[in-house]
Every structure is written in C-alpha cells, then in structure tokens.
C-alpha positions, 0 to 999 in steps of 0.5 A, spaced: 588 164 738 591 171 739 590 177 735 598 177 734 598 170 732 593 171 727 596 177 724 603 174 723 600 167 720 596 172 715 602 174 713 606 168 713 608 165 706 611 159 704 617 159 700 614 153 696 607 154 696 606 161 697 601 164 702 599 160 708 591 160 710 592 161 718 586 156 720 589 151 715 596 152 718 593 150 725 590 144 723 596 141 719 600 143 725 595 140 730 595 134 726 602 133 725 603 134 733 598 129 735 600 124 729 607 124 732 605 123 739 600 117 737 606 114 733 611 115 739 606 112 744 605 106 740 612 104 739 615 099 745 622 100 747 625 093 749 629 094 756 635 090 757 633 084 761 638 082 767 635 075 766 640 073 761 646 075 765 643 072 771 643 065 767 649 066 764 655 061 766 662 061 765 664 054 765 671 054 763 677 059 762 683 056 758 690 060 757 697 058 755 702 058 760 706 064 762 712 064 758 718 068 757 715 071 750 709 074 755 714 078 759 716 086 758 722 088 753 726 090 759 726 083 762 727 080 755 720 078 753 716 081 747 710 083 750 706 078 747 699 078 749 696 072 753 690 069 749 684 067 754 679 062 751 672 063 755 667 058 755 660 060 757 653 059 756 651 060 749 648 067 749 650 073 745 652 080 748 653 079 755 658 083 758 664 080 760 670 083 764 677 081 764 682 084 769 689 082 769 693 083 775 699 082 779 699 079 786 706 081 789 710 078 794 709 084 799 702 083 799 701 089 794 697 089 787 699 092 781 693 092 775 695 090 768 688 093 766 681 091 765 678 089 758 670 088 757 668 084 751 661 081 749 660 074 749 659 070 743 653 066 741 657 060 740 659 059 747 666 061 746 669 068 747 676 070 745 680 075 749 687 077 746 689 084 747 689 090 752 693 088 758 700 090 760 705 085 760 708 082 766 714 087 768 717 086 775 724 089 775 725 089 783 731 084 782 729 079 787 726 084 792 719 081 790 716 076 786 710 076 782 703 072 781 700 074 775 692 072 775 686 074 771 679 075 774 673 074 769 666 077 771 660 075 768 653 077 771 654 075 778 659 070 777 667 071 778 672 066 776 680 067 778 685 064 774 693 064 776 696 065 770 704 064 772 709 066 777 715 070 776 721 070 780 725 077 780 731 074 783 733 069 777 728 071 772 724 064 772 717 063 770 713 057 774 706 055 775 
C-alpha cells in the first residue's frame, strides 16, 4: 500500500464507528469484494431458450366475420375492434405477432398496425385491440381485402377477414 493511502486511511473516521484501522479496512474491503465475486460466479443465469418457440404451433385462428360495425366512423361504422382467438400449443410466454393490413385492388397495401402478445398457458390467446379500423374511402376507385398475419416462432398463418367494395359499401367474405 502506498504511503499516501496509509495516511488517508489513518485519518479516516467512520460516522458510526469512529476511527478506522487501515489494515482492518483493507481486509474487510477485500473480503467484501471477493465474497461478491464468488456469489455472482455461483449464480446461474437462465438464458431464454429458442426451443419452446420452435415447437410452438398455431393450430387455429378464429375471428367473427367483418361487419358494418367494424368500419371506421367515416364509413358509418363504430370502429369496433376485431376479436381474434388464437389456438396454439399449450406454452406460456411465446411471442405472437399479429399484423392487420389491407390488400388494395391496385396492388398496394395499407398497414393497420401490428400487435405483439404473449401466448397463454392454456393454449388460447385472445387479441382484441390495437388495430386501425377498415376505412377505404376511395368511392369505387379501389376495393379492399382485409387480412391478418399471425407469426409465432417460424410459423406464419394468414387469414382473410373480409372484403370491402368501396363503390357500394358492401362487405363480403
């Protein structure tokens, strides 16, 4: 230990215990550091496994047909969110990404947001919020096909929710 360290330690005073013996201070500090190192070395960190996600399978996706109430307010709807029921392997905590989008008759696509949820342990996960409502206001220039992509692990499932004819405001599918 350098002379400077000895001098500063000799003069050190603990507010609770009074003067601190330099050699005792060094011993306790060293013991504290070594103890912390041993504890952290003995702790195991559970790394997330990709195995559950790889064995995770979406077996079915249910959704009520698209209806007038699902349309945006500008088209006379109430912007009621679709409710998807995803049936899957009974694993909890597997990320599921649900994407809603509009395939327009001119070939373009309009995103209606993505929602990330974690799978439920019972094998059924509900998704019922977070999407923009169908709102094709082109008055007959283009029509829309509203779809959902459900991704979990390496699997992707696409479902067609409904088609909207912007010329006459009818929903089919």
